[in-house]
Predicted model as a PDB file, atoms N, CA, C, CB and O in Angstrom, pLDDT in the B-factor column:
MODEL        1                                                                  
ATOM      1  N   MET A   1     -64.254  -4.364 -11.135  1.00 79.00           N  
ATOM      2  CA  MET A   1     -64.539  -5.422 -11.437  1.00 79.00           C  
ATOM      3  C   MET A   1     -66.428  -5.694 -10.770  1.00 79.00           C  
ATOM      4  CB  MET A   1     -63.221  -6.318 -10.849  1.00 79.00           C  
ATOM      5  O   MET A   1     -66.646  -5.750  -9.560  1.00 79.00           O  
ATOM      6  N   ARG A   2     -67.015  -5.762 -11.314  1.00 84.00           N  
ATOM      7  CA  ARG A   2     -68.912  -5.978 -11.052  1.00 84.00           C  
ATOM      8  C   ARG A   2     -69.205  -7.792 -11.244  1.00 84.00           C  
ATOM      9  CB  ARG A   2     -70.132  -4.864 -12.767  1.00 84.00           C  
ATOM     10  O   ARG A   2     -69.097  -8.497 -12.248  1.00 84.00           O  
ATOM     11  N   VAL A   3     -69.595  -8.126  -9.870  1.00 85.00           N  
ATOM     12  CA  VAL A   3     -69.588  -9.729  -9.670  1.00 85.00           C  
ATOM     13  C   VAL A   3     -71.810  -9.610  -9.863  1.00 85.00           C  
ATOM     14  CB  VAL A   3     -68.549 -10.444  -7.378  1.00 85.00           C  
ATOM     15  O   VAL A   3     -72.663  -8.803  -9.495  1.00 85.00           O  
ATOM     16  N   ILE A   4     -71.813 -11.017 -10.677  1.00 88.00           N  
ATOM     17  CA  ILE A   4     -73.103 -10.987 -10.532  1.00 88.00           C  
ATOM     18  C   ILE A   4     -73.325 -12.498 -10.533  1.00 88.00           C  
ATOM     19  CB  ILE A   4     -73.842 -10.132 -11.589  1.00 88.00           C  
ATOM     20  O   ILE A   4     -72.584 -13.126 -11.290  1.00 88.00           O  
ATOM     21  N   TYR A   5     -73.971 -13.004 -10.016  1.00 88.00           N  
ATOM     22  CA  TYR A   5     -74.884 -14.184  -9.597  1.00 88.00           C  
ATOM     23  C   TYR A   5     -75.589 -14.650 -10.164  1.00 88.00           C  
ATOM     24  CB  TYR A   5     -75.525 -14.128  -8.815  1.00 88.00           C  
ATOM     25  O   TYR A   5     -76.717 -14.158 -10.203  1.00 88.00           O  
ATOM     26  N   LEU A   6     -75.327 -15.689 -10.805  1.00 93.00           N  
ATOM     27  CA  LEU A   6     -76.667 -16.322 -11.345  1.00 93.00           C  
ATOM     28  C   LEU A   6     -77.520 -16.915 -10.203  1.00 93.00           C  
ATOM     29  CB  LEU A   6     -76.359 -17.521 -12.419  1.00 93.00           C  
ATOM     30  O   LEU A   6     -77.321 -17.301  -9.051  1.00 93.00           O  
ATOM     31  N   ARG A   7     -78.713 -16.792 -11.179  1.00 97.00           N  
ATOM     32  CA  ARG A   7     -79.442 -17.324 -10.096  1.00 97.00           C  
ATOM     33  C   ARG A   7     -80.016 -18.443  -9.591  1.00 97.00           C  
ATOM     34  CB  ARG A   7     -80.097 -16.873 -10.051  1.00 97.00           C  
ATOM     35  O   ARG A   7     -80.833 -18.383  -8.672  1.00 97.00           O  
ATOM     36  N   GLU A   8     -79.571 -19.760 -10.247  1.00 97.00           N  
ATOM     37  CA  GLU A   8     -78.808 -20.866  -9.217  1.00 97.00           C  
ATOM     38  C   GLU A   8     -78.175 -20.709  -8.218  1.00 97.00           C  
ATOM     39  CB  GLU A   8     -77.978 -21.515  -9.649  1.00 97.00           C  
ATOM     40  O   GLU A   8     -78.483 -20.939  -7.049  1.00 97.00           O  
ATOM     41  N   ALA A   9     -77.007 -20.195  -8.778  1.00 93.00           N  
ATOM     42  CA  ALA A   9     -75.920 -20.032  -7.896  1.00 93.00           C  
ATOM     43  C   ALA A   9     -76.547 -19.600  -6.237  1.00 93.00           C  
ATOM     44  CB  ALA A   9     -74.898 -18.801  -8.625  1.00 93.00           C  
ATOM     45  O   ALA A   9     -76.197 -20.153  -5.195  1.00 93.00           O  
ATOM     46  N   GLU A  10     -77.830 -18.153  -6.401  1.00 94.00           N  
ATOM     47  CA  GLU A  10     -77.565 -17.773  -5.726  1.00 94.00           C  
ATOM     48  C   GLU A  10     -78.640 -17.874  -4.570  1.00 94.00           C  
ATOM     49  CB  GLU A  10     -77.130 -16.902  -6.189  1.00 94.00           C  
ATOM     50  O   GLU A  10     -78.742 -17.221  -3.532  1.00 94.00           O  
ATOM     51  N   ILE A  11     -79.866 -19.514  -5.388  1.00 97.00           N  
ATOM     52  CA  ILE A  11     -80.276 -19.994  -4.477  1.00 97.00           C  
ATOM     53  C   ILE A  11     -79.513 -21.054  -3.718  1.00 97.00           C  
ATOM     54  CB  ILE A  11     -81.272 -20.281  -4.838  1.00 97.00           C  
ATOM     55  O   ILE A  11     -79.817 -21.211  -2.536  1.00 97.00           O  
ATOM     56  N   GLU A  12     -78.237 -22.055  -4.423  1.00 95.00           N  
ATOM     57  CA  GLU A  12     -77.667 -22.475  -3.687  1.00 95.00           C  
ATOM     58  C   GLU A  12     -77.300 -22.171  -1.899  1.00 95.00           C  
ATOM     59  CB  GLU A  12     -76.973 -22.441  -4.425  1.00 95.00           C  
ATOM     60  O   GLU A  12     -77.551 -22.632  -0.786  1.00 95.00           O  
ATOM     61  N   MET A  13     -76.403 -20.869  -2.695  1.00 94.00           N  
ATOM     62  CA  MET A  13     -76.150 -20.110  -1.339  1.00 94.00           C  
ATOM     63  C   MET A  13     -76.649 -19.549  -0.244  1.00 94.00           C  
ATOM     64  CB  MET A  13     -75.776 -19.426  -1.464  1.00 94.00           C  
ATOM     65  O   MET A  13     -75.987 -19.464   0.790  1.00 94.00           O  
ATOM     66  N   LEU A  14     -78.386 -18.922  -0.405  1.00 96.00           N  
ATOM     67  CA  LEU A  14     -78.933 -19.098   0.407  1.00 96.00           C  
ATOM     68  C   LEU A  14     -79.270 -20.615   0.951  1.00 96.00           C  
ATOM     69  CB  LEU A  14     -79.724 -18.391   0.126  1.00 96.00           C  
ATOM     70  O   LEU A  14     -79.194 -20.667   2.179  1.00 96.00           O  
ATOM     71  N   GLU A  15     -79.481 -21.357   0.580  1.00 97.00           N  
ATOM     72  CA  GLU A  15     -80.078 -23.191   0.769  1.00 97.00           C  
ATOM     73  C   GLU A  15     -78.263 -22.765   2.003  1.00 97.00           C  
ATOM     74  CB  GLU A  15     -80.032 -25.092  -1.584  1.00 97.00           C  
ATOM     75  O   GLU A  15     -78.402 -22.575   3.211  1.00 97.00           O  
ATOM     76  N   THR A  16     -77.337 -22.731   1.564  1.00 96.00           N  
ATOM     77  CA  THR A  16     -76.342 -23.332   2.663  1.00 96.00           C  
ATOM     78  C   THR A  16     -76.338 -22.244   3.672  1.00 96.00           C  
ATOM     79  CB  THR A  16     -74.729 -23.680   2.110  1.00 96.00           C  
ATOM     80  O   THR A  16     -76.345 -22.597   4.851  1.00 96.00           O  
ATOM     81  N   VAL A  17     -76.328 -21.093   3.422  1.00 97.00           N  
ATOM     82  CA  VAL A  17     -77.080 -20.136   4.795  1.00 97.00           C  
ATOM     83  C   VAL A  17     -77.337 -20.917   5.733  1.00 97.00           C  
ATOM     84  CB  VAL A  17     -78.516 -19.375   4.583  1.00 97.00           C  
ATOM     85  O   VAL A  17     -76.736 -21.233   6.759  1.00 97.00           O  
ATOM     86  N   ALA A  18     -78.929 -21.386   4.975  1.00 98.00           N  
ATOM     87  CA  ALA A  18     -79.659 -21.843   6.299  1.00 98.00           C  
ATOM     88  C   ALA A  18     -78.917 -23.141   6.524  1.00 98.00           C  
ATOM     89  CB  ALA A  18     -81.415 -22.069   6.179  1.00 98.00           C  
ATOM     90  O   ALA A  18     -78.566 -23.263   7.697  1.00 98.00           O  
ATOM     91  N   PHE A  19     -78.587 -24.124   5.751  1.00 96.00           N  
ATOM     92  CA  PHE A  19     -77.879 -25.203   6.190  1.00 96.00           C  
ATOM     93  C   PHE A  19     -77.143 -25.064   7.391  1.00 96.00           C  
ATOM     94  CB  PHE A  19     -77.084 -25.584   5.269  1.00 96.00           C  
ATOM     95  O   PHE A  19     -77.665 -25.530   8.404  1.00 96.00           O  
ATOM     96  N   TYR A  20     -75.876 -24.439   7.498  1.00 96.00           N  
ATOM     97  CA  TYR A  20     -75.346 -23.907   8.390  1.00 96.00           C  
ATOM     98  C   TYR A  20     -76.019 -23.026   9.804  1.00 96.00           C  
ATOM     99  CB  TYR A  20     -74.660 -23.296   7.652  1.00 96.00           C  
ATOM    100  O   TYR A  20     -75.435 -23.199  10.874  1.00 96.00           O  
ATOM    101  N   GLU A  21     -76.859 -22.386   9.782  1.00 97.00           N  
ATOM    102  CA  GLU A  21     -78.039 -21.563  10.492  1.00 97.00           C  
ATOM    103  C   GLU A  21     -78.346 -22.680  11.365  1.00 97.00           C  
ATOM    104  CB  GLU A  21     -79.423 -20.965   9.508  1.00 97.00           C  
ATOM    105  O   GLU A  21     -78.142 -22.396  12.545  1.00 97.00           O  
ATOM    106  N   ASP A  22     -78.866 -24.119  11.126  1.00 97.00           N  
ATOM    107  CA  ASP A  22     -79.612 -25.164  11.355  1.00 97.00           C  
ATOM    108  C   ASP A  22     -78.170 -25.800  12.041  1.00 97.00           C  
ATOM    109  CB  ASP A  22     -80.484 -25.905   9.960  1.00 97.00           C  
ATOM    110  O   ASP A  22     -78.381 -26.546  12.998  1.00 97.00           O  
ATOM    111  N   LYS A  23     -77.332 -25.680  11.823  1.00 96.00           N  
ATOM    112  CA  LYS A  23     -76.256 -26.486  12.894  1.00 96.00           C  
ATOM    113  C   LYS A  23     -75.806 -25.673  14.005  1.00 96.00           C  
ATOM    114  CB  LYS A  23     -74.860 -26.969  12.180  1.00 96.00           C  
ATOM    115  O   LYS A  23     -75.515 -26.171  15.093  1.00 96.00           O  
ATOM    116  N   SER A  24     -75.724 -24.120  13.695  1.00 97.00           N  
ATOM    117  CA  SER A  24     -75.493 -23.238  14.974  1.00 97.00           C  
ATOM    118  C   SER A  24     -75.615 -21.897  14.710  1.00 97.00           C  
ATOM    119  CB  SER A  24     -74.160 -23.407  15.600  1.00 97.00           C  
ATOM    120  O   SER A  24     -74.808 -21.216  14.077  1.00 97.00           O  
ATOM    121  N   VAL A  25     -76.474 -21.594  15.127  1.00 97.00           N  
ATOM    122  CA  VAL A  25     -76.823 -19.822  15.006  1.00 97.00           C  
ATOM    123  C   VAL A  25     -76.016 -19.138  15.235  1.00 97.00           C  
ATOM    124  CB  VAL A  25     -77.742 -19.175  15.785  1.00 97.00           C  
ATOM    125  O   VAL A  25     -75.273 -19.165  16.216  1.00 97.00           O  
ATOM    126  N   GLY A  26     -76.032 -18.028  13.915  1.00 97.00           N  
ATOM    127  CA  GLY A  26     -74.472 -17.441  13.773  1.00 97.00           C  
ATOM    128  C   GLY A  26     -74.182 -17.890  12.663  1.00 97.00           C  
ATOM    129  O   GLY A  26     -74.210 -17.155  11.676  1.00 97.00           O  
ATOM    130  N   LEU A  27     -73.799 -19.356  12.575  1.00 97.00           N  
ATOM    131  CA  LEU A  27     -73.323 -19.787  11.561  1.00 97.00           C  
ATOM    132  C   LEU A  27     -73.426 -19.765  10.125  1.00 97.00           C  
ATOM    133  CB  LEU A  27     -73.370 -20.502  11.781  1.00 97.00           C  
ATOM    134  O   LEU A  27     -72.461 -19.782   9.360  1.00 97.00           O  
ATOM    135  N   GLY A  28     -74.846 -19.721   9.736  1.00 97.00           N  
ATOM    136  CA  GLY A  28     -74.855 -18.871   8.713  1.00 97.00           C  
ATOM    137  C   GLY A  28     -74.526 -17.469   8.600  1.00 97.00           C  
ATOM    138  O   GLY A  28     -74.367 -17.220   7.405  1.00 97.00           O  
ATOM    139  N   ALA A  29     -74.406 -16.754   9.099  1.00 97.00           N  
ATOM    140  CA  ALA A  29     -73.618 -15.342   9.137  1.00 97.00           C  
ATOM    141  C   ALA A  29     -72.625 -15.376   8.587  1.00 97.00           C  
ATOM    142  CB  ALA A  29     -73.255 -14.796  10.289  1.00 97.00           C  
ATOM    143  O   ALA A  29     -72.238 -14.984   7.486  1.00 97.00           O  
ATOM    144  N   ASP A  30     -71.906 -16.201   9.938  1.00 97.00           N  
ATOM    145  CA  ASP A  30     -70.294 -16.661   9.151  1.00 97.00           C  
ATOM    146  C   ASP A  30     -69.836 -16.723   7.869  1.00 97.00           C  
ATOM    147  CB  ASP A  30     -69.940 -17.883   9.334  1.00 97.00           C  
ATOM    148  O   ASP A  30     -69.097 -16.092   7.114  1.00 97.00           O  
ATOM    149  N   PHE A  31     -70.631 -17.848   7.879  1.00 97.00           N  
ATOM    150  CA  PHE A  31     -70.700 -18.239   6.117  1.00 97.00           C  
ATOM    151  C   PHE A  31     -70.595 -16.834   5.055  1.00 97.00           C  
ATOM    152  CB  PHE A  31     -72.481 -19.071   5.724  1.00 97.00           C  
ATOM    153  O   PHE A  31     -69.670 -16.508   4.311  1.00 97.00           O  
ATOM    154  N   LEU A  32     -71.787 -16.227   5.281  1.00 96.00           N  
ATOM    155  CA  LEU A  32     -71.606 -15.347   4.234  1.00 96.00           C  
ATOM    156  C   LEU A  32     -70.553 -14.180   4.199  1.00 96.00           C  
ATOM    157  CB  LEU A  32     -72.767 -14.839   4.075  1.00 96.00           C  
ATOM    158  O   LEU A  32     -70.038 -13.582   3.254  1.00 96.00           O  
ATOM    159  N   ASP A  33     -70.411 -14.064   5.587  1.00 97.00           N  
ATOM    160  CA  ASP A  33     -69.176 -12.948   5.533  1.00 97.00           C  
ATOM    161  C   ASP A  33     -67.552 -14.141   4.686  1.00 97.00           C  
ATOM    162  CB  ASP A  33     -68.765 -12.229   7.874  1.00 97.00           C  
ATOM    163  O   ASP A  33     -66.555 -13.743   4.084  1.00 97.00           O  
ATOM    164  N   GLU A  34     -67.884 -15.246   4.957  1.00 96.00           N  
ATOM    165  CA  GLU A  34     -67.083 -15.947   4.234  1.00 96.00           C  
ATOM    166  C   GLU A  34     -67.100 -15.460   2.718  1.00 96.00           C  
ATOM    167  CB  GLU A  34     -67.443 -17.323   4.422  1.00 96.00           C  
ATOM    168  O   GLU A  34     -66.127 -14.998   2.123  1.00 96.00           O  
ATOM    169  N   VAL A  35     -68.560 -15.672   2.126  1.00 96.00           N  
ATOM    170  CA  VAL A  35     -68.019 -15.586   1.106  1.00 96.00           C  
ATOM    171  C   VAL A  35     -68.345 -14.580   0.641  1.00 96.00           C  
ATOM    172  CB  VAL A  35     -68.110 -16.422   0.443  1.00 96.00           C  
ATOM    173  O   VAL A  35     -68.757 -14.522  -0.517  1.00 96.00           O  
ATOM    174  N   HIS A  36     -68.204 -13.102   1.742  1.00 94.00           N  
ATOM    175  CA  HIS A  36     -67.750 -12.066   0.662  1.00 94.00           C  
ATOM    176  C   HIS A  36     -66.655 -11.682   1.016  1.00 94.00           C  
ATOM    177  CB  HIS A  36     -68.540 -10.903   0.417  1.00 94.00           C  
ATOM    178  O   HIS A  36     -66.260 -10.704   0.380  1.00 94.00           O  
ATOM    179  N   LYS A  37     -66.064 -12.010   1.694  1.00 96.00           N  
ATOM    180  CA  LYS A  37     -63.736 -11.959   1.464  1.00 96.00           C  
ATOM    181  C   LYS A  37     -63.933 -12.564   0.439  1.00 96.00           C  
ATOM    182  CB  LYS A  37     -62.195 -13.019   2.703  1.00 96.00           C  
ATOM    183  O   LYS A  37     -64.014 -12.022  -0.663  1.00 96.00           O  
ATOM    184  N   THR A  38     -64.010 -13.454   0.595  1.00 94.00           N  
ATOM    185  CA  THR A  38     -63.503 -14.035  -0.828  1.00 94.00           C  
ATOM    186  C   THR A  38     -64.195 -13.709  -1.850  1.00 94.00           C  
ATOM    187  CB  THR A  38     -63.457 -15.419  -0.946  1.00 94.00           C  
ATOM    188  O   THR A  38     -63.769 -14.375  -2.794  1.00 94.00           O  
ATOM    189  N   VAL A  39     -65.277 -12.852  -2.271  1.00 93.00           N  
ATOM    190  CA  VAL A  39     -65.265 -12.234  -3.593  1.00 93.00           C  
ATOM    191  C   VAL A  39     -64.609 -10.980  -3.527  1.00 93.00           C  
ATOM    192  CB  VAL A  39     -66.603 -12.056  -4.153  1.00 93.00           C  
ATOM    193  O   VAL A  39     -64.449 -10.410  -4.606  1.00 93.00           O  
ATOM    194  N   GLN A  40     -64.139 -10.350  -2.368  1.00 95.00           N  
ATOM    195  CA  GLN A  40     -63.492  -9.209  -2.496  1.00 95.00           C  
ATOM    196  C   GLN A  40     -61.511  -9.625  -3.386  1.00 95.00           C  
ATOM    197  CB  GLN A  40     -63.574  -8.523  -0.615  1.00 95.00           C  
ATOM    198  O   GLN A  40     -60.671  -9.165  -4.159  1.00 95.00           O  
ATOM    199  N   PHE A  41     -61.814 -10.778  -2.493  1.00 94.00           N  
ATOM    200  CA  PHE A  41     -59.911 -11.251  -2.663  1.00 94.00           C  
ATOM    201  C   PHE A  41     -60.505 -11.222  -4.479  1.00 94.00           C  
ATOM    202  CB  PHE A  41     -59.012 -13.605  -1.647  1.00 94.00           C  
ATOM    203  O   PHE A  41     -60.068 -10.317  -5.190  1.00 94.00           O  
ATOM    204  N   ILE A  42     -61.318 -12.082  -4.980  1.00 93.00           N  
ATOM    205  CA  ILE A  42     -61.259 -12.403  -6.126  1.00 93.00           C  
ATOM    206  C   ILE A  42     -61.542 -11.215  -7.127  1.00 93.00           C  
ATOM    207  CB  ILE A  42     -62.053 -13.450  -6.224  1.00 93.00           C  
ATOM    208  O   ILE A  42     -61.342 -11.319  -8.337  1.00 93.00           O  
ATOM    209  N   LYS A  43     -61.998 -10.145  -6.549  1.00 93.00           N  
ATOM    210  CA  LYS A  43     -62.096  -8.952  -6.785  1.00 93.00           C  
ATOM    211  C   LYS A  43     -60.298  -7.953  -7.040  1.00 93.00           C  
ATOM    212  CB  LYS A  43     -63.083  -8.554  -5.475  1.00 93.00           C  
ATOM    213  O   LYS A  43     -59.766  -7.301  -7.939  1.00 93.00           O  
ATOM    214  N   ILE A  44     -59.989  -8.355  -5.759  1.00 94.00           N  
ATOM    215  CA  ILE A  44     -59.200  -7.734  -6.805  1.00 94.00           C  
ATOM    216  C   ILE A  44     -57.439  -8.512  -6.800  1.00 94.00           C  
ATOM    217  CB  ILE A  44     -59.231  -5.884  -6.408  1.00 94.00           C  
ATOM    218  O   ILE A  44     -56.444  -7.792  -6.887  1.00 94.00           O  
ATOM    219  N   MET A  45     -57.363  -9.736  -6.707  1.00 94.00           N  
ATOM    220  CA  MET A  45     -56.224 -10.543  -7.690  1.00 94.00           C  
ATOM    221  C   MET A  45     -57.664 -11.495  -9.097  1.00 94.00           C  
ATOM    222  CB  MET A  45     -54.913 -12.244  -6.180  1.00 94.00           C  
ATOM    223  O   MET A  45     -58.049 -12.654  -9.254  1.00 94.00           O  
ATOM    224  N   PRO A  46     -57.797 -10.918  -9.387  1.00 92.00           N  
ATOM    225  CA  PRO A  46     -58.631 -12.493 -10.697  1.00 92.00           C  
ATOM    226  C   PRO A  46     -57.817 -13.302 -10.932  1.00 92.00           C  
ATOM    227  CB  PRO A  46     -59.141 -12.215 -12.455  1.00 92.00           C  
ATOM    228  O   PRO A  46     -58.484 -14.309 -11.170  1.00 92.00           O  
ATOM    229  N   GLU A  47     -56.688 -13.576 -11.038  1.00 93.00           N  
ATOM    230  CA  GLU A  47     -55.956 -14.595 -11.265  1.00 93.00           C  
ATOM    231  C   GLU A  47     -55.304 -14.941 -10.692  1.00 93.00           C  
ATOM    232  CB  GLU A  47     -55.505 -14.657 -11.944  1.00 93.00           C  
ATOM    233  O   GLU A  47     -54.374 -15.436 -11.327  1.00 93.00           O  
ATOM    234  N   ALA A  48     -55.172 -15.009  -9.399  1.00 94.00           N  
ATOM    235  CA  ALA A  48     -54.496 -15.603  -8.160  1.00 94.00           C  
ATOM    236  C   ALA A  48     -55.290 -17.037  -8.162  1.00 94.00           C  
ATOM    237  CB  ALA A  48     -54.719 -14.594  -6.616  1.00 94.00           C  
ATOM    238  O   ALA A  48     -54.944 -17.936  -8.929  1.00 94.00           O  
ATOM    239  N   PRO A  49     -56.036 -17.136  -7.535  1.00 91.00           N  
ATOM    240  CA  PRO A  49     -57.009 -18.868  -7.472  1.00 91.00           C  
ATOM    241  C   PRO A  49     -56.497 -19.527  -9.398  1.00 91.00           C  
ATOM    242  CB  PRO A  49     -59.806 -18.421  -7.287  1.00 91.00           C  
ATOM    243  O   PRO A  49     -56.686 -19.019 -10.503  1.00 91.00           O  
ATOM    244  N   PRO A  50     -55.827 -20.818  -8.960  1.00 93.00           N  
ATOM    245  CA  PRO A  50     -56.000 -22.006  -9.769  1.00 93.00           C  
ATOM    246  C   PRO A  50     -56.664 -21.848 -10.915  1.00 93.00           C  
ATOM    247  CB  PRO A  50     -56.607 -22.964  -9.133  1.00 93.00           C  
ATOM    248  O   PRO A  50     -57.521 -20.971 -11.029  1.00 93.00           O  
ATOM    249  N   LEU A  51     -56.311 -22.765 -12.000  1.00 94.00           N  
ATOM    250  CA  LEU A  51     -57.529 -22.959 -13.196  1.00 94.00           C  
ATOM    251  C   LEU A  51     -58.155 -24.132 -12.892  1.00 94.00           C  
ATOM    252  CB  LEU A  51     -57.029 -23.087 -14.801  1.00 94.00           C  
ATOM    253  O   LEU A  51     -57.338 -25.034 -12.706  1.00 94.00           O  
ATOM    254  N   ILE A  52     -59.200 -24.436 -12.780  1.00 94.00           N  
ATOM    255  CA  ILE A  52     -60.275 -25.472 -13.627  1.00 94.00           C  
ATOM    256  C   ILE A  52     -59.851 -26.691 -14.484  1.00 94.00           C  
ATOM    257  CB  ILE A  52     -61.032 -24.654 -14.664  1.00 94.00           C  
ATOM    258  O   ILE A  52     -59.719 -27.914 -14.503  1.00 94.00           O  
ATOM    259  N   ASN A  53     -59.734 -25.615 -15.132  1.00 94.00           N  
ATOM    260  CA  ASN A  53     -60.073 -25.446 -16.890  1.00 94.00           C  
ATOM    261  C   ASN A  53     -59.921 -24.514 -17.607  1.00 94.00           C  
ATOM    262  CB  ASN A  53     -61.231 -25.556 -17.303  1.00 94.00           C  
ATOM    263  O   ASN A  53     -59.963 -23.416 -17.052  1.00 94.00           O  
ATOM    264  N   SER A  54     -59.742 -24.537 -18.741  1.00 91.00           N  
ATOM    265  CA  SER A  54     -59.518 -23.538 -19.343  1.00 91.00           C  
ATOM    266  C   SER A  54     -59.801 -22.337 -19.578  1.00 91.00           C  
ATOM    267  CB  SER A  54     -59.522 -23.749 -19.878  1.00 91.00           C  
ATOM    268  O   SER A  54     -59.105 -21.563 -20.236  1.00 91.00           O  
ATOM    269  N   TYR A  55     -61.327 -21.986 -18.815  1.00 88.00           N  
ATOM    270  CA  TYR A  55     -61.815 -20.838 -18.424  1.00 88.00           C  
ATOM    271  C   TYR A  55     -62.239 -20.329 -17.246  1.00 88.00           C  
ATOM    272  CB  TYR A  55     -62.536 -20.699 -18.978  1.00 88.00           C  
ATOM    273  O   TYR A  55     -62.385 -19.123 -17.047  1.00 88.00           O  
ATOM    274  N   ALA A  56     -62.410 -21.042 -16.583  1.00 91.00           N  
ATOM    275  CA  ALA A  56     -62.939 -21.277 -14.959  1.00 91.00           C  
ATOM    276  C   ALA A  56     -61.706 -21.235 -13.885  1.00 91.00           C  
ATOM    277  CB  ALA A  56     -63.719 -22.930 -14.774  1.00 91.00           C  
ATOM    278  O   ALA A  56     -60.777 -22.021 -14.070  1.00 91.00           O  
ATOM    279  N   ARG A  57     -61.685 -20.723 -13.243  1.00 91.00           N  
ATOM    280  CA  ARG A  57     -60.761 -20.584 -11.560  1.00 91.00           C  
ATOM    281  C   ARG A  57     -61.550 -21.317 -10.163  1.00 91.00           C  
ATOM    282  CB  ARG A  57     -60.641 -18.581 -11.029  1.00 91.00           C  
ATOM    283  O   ARG A  57     -62.632 -21.885 -10.014  1.00 91.00           O  
ATOM    284  N   ARG A  58     -60.822 -21.102  -9.583  1.00 93.00           N  
ATOM    285  CA  ARG A  58     -61.774 -22.172  -8.311  1.00 93.00           C  
ATOM    286  C   ARG A  58     -61.232 -21.185  -7.017  1.00 93.00           C  
ATOM    287  CB  ARG A  58     -61.069 -24.435  -8.079  1.00 93.00           C  
ATOM    288  O   ARG A  58     -60.155 -20.601  -6.898  1.00 93.00           O  
ATOM    289  N   VAL A  59     -62.150 -21.225  -6.300  1.00 93.00           N  
ATOM    290  CA  VAL A  59     -61.228 -20.537  -4.568  1.00 93.00           C  
ATOM    291  C   VAL A  59     -62.641 -21.614  -3.647  1.00 93.00           C  
ATOM    292  CB  VAL A  59     -61.397 -17.641  -4.070  1.00 93.00           C  
ATOM    293  O   VAL A  59     -63.804 -21.966  -3.845  1.00 93.00           O  
ATOM    294  N   LEU A  60     -61.413 -21.782  -2.470  1.00 94.00           N  
ATOM    295  CA  LEU A  60     -62.068 -22.822  -1.560  1.00 94.00           C  
ATOM    296  C   LEU A  60     -62.067 -21.203  -0.632  1.00 94.00           C  
ATOM    297  CB  LEU A  60     -61.019 -24.645  -0.927  1.00 94.00           C  
ATOM    298  O   LEU A  60     -61.406 -20.166  -0.697  1.00 94.00           O  
ATOM    299  N   LEU A  61     -63.177 -21.702   0.190  1.00 94.00           N  
ATOM    300  CA  LEU A  61     -63.913 -21.251   1.512  1.00 94.00           C  
ATOM    301  C   LEU A  61     -62.460 -20.959   2.341  1.00 94.00           C  
ATOM    302  CB  LEU A  61     -65.109 -22.628   2.321  1.00 94.00           C  
ATOM    303  O   LEU A  61     -61.463 -21.419   1.786  1.00 94.00           O  
ATOM    304  N   ARG A  62     -62.401 -20.753   2.706  1.00 92.00           N  
ATOM    305  CA  ARG A  62     -61.477 -20.823   4.491  1.00 92.00           C  
ATOM    306  C   ARG A  62     -61.662 -22.262   5.606  1.00 92.00           C  
ATOM    307  CB  ARG A  62     -62.304 -19.292   5.684  1.00 92.00           C  
ATOM    308  O   ARG A  62     -61.031 -23.235   6.018  1.00 92.00           O  
ATOM    309  N   ARG A  63     -63.208 -21.476   5.741  1.00 91.00           N  
ATOM    310  CA  ARG A  63     -63.779 -21.887   7.346  1.00 91.00           C  
ATOM    311  C   ARG A  63     -65.316 -23.030   6.705  1.00 91.00           C  
ATOM    312  CB  ARG A  63     -64.497 -19.851   8.592  1.00 91.00           C  
ATOM    313  O   ARG A  63     -66.258 -23.448   7.378  1.00 91.00           O  
ATOM    314  N   PHE A  64     -65.039 -23.240   5.257  1.00 93.00           N  
ATOM    315  CA  PHE A  64     -66.169 -23.865   5.025  1.00 93.00           C  
ATOM    316  C   PHE A  64     -65.674 -24.728   3.511  1.00 93.00           C  
ATOM    317  CB  PHE A  64     -67.513 -22.689   4.963  1.00 93.00           C  
ATOM    318  O   PHE A  64     -64.796 -24.535   2.671  1.00 93.00           O  
ATOM    319  N   GLU A  65     -66.697 -25.696   3.695  1.00 87.00           N  
ATOM    320  CA  GLU A  65     -66.388 -26.989   2.604  1.00 87.00           C  
ATOM    321  C   GLU A  65     -67.155 -26.357   1.479  1.00 87.00           C  
ATOM    322  CB  GLU A  65     -67.048 -28.756   3.056  1.00 87.00           C  
ATOM    323  O   GLU A  65     -68.036 -26.862   0.784  1.00 87.00           O  
ATOM    324  N   TYR A  66     -66.555 -24.946   1.433  1.00 88.00           N  
ATOM    325  CA  TYR A  66     -67.353 -24.541  -0.300  1.00 88.00           C  
ATOM    326  C   TYR A  66     -66.013 -24.200  -1.366  1.00 88.00           C  
ATOM    327  CB  TYR A  66     -68.623 -22.646  -0.233  1.00 88.00           C  
ATOM    328  O   TYR A  66     -64.809 -24.270  -1.123  1.00 88.00           O  
ATOM    329  N   GLY A  67     -66.735 -23.803  -2.653  1.00 87.00           N  
ATOM    330  CA  GLY A  67     -65.637 -23.182  -3.610  1.00 87.00           C  
ATOM    331  C   GLY A  67     -66.925 -22.564  -4.687  1.00 87.00           C  
ATOM    332  O   GLY A  67     -66.630 -21.933  -5.702  1.00 87.00           O  
TER     333      GLY A  67                                                      
ENDMDL                                                                          
END                                                                             
């Protein structure tokens, strides 16, 4: 499975990295690691996350308030 990020989502993710990095050095990298782990989970089990509507699913990151 190939993952494609919309430009807007990529910008939001980078802004979130900067936000967490401002809170604590290394926390931005931790956030990206958690995103990567979650994307890998989705690639392996794409139908596991709960539906949020008729065509989309959502996974919340374990350590961060981000979905």
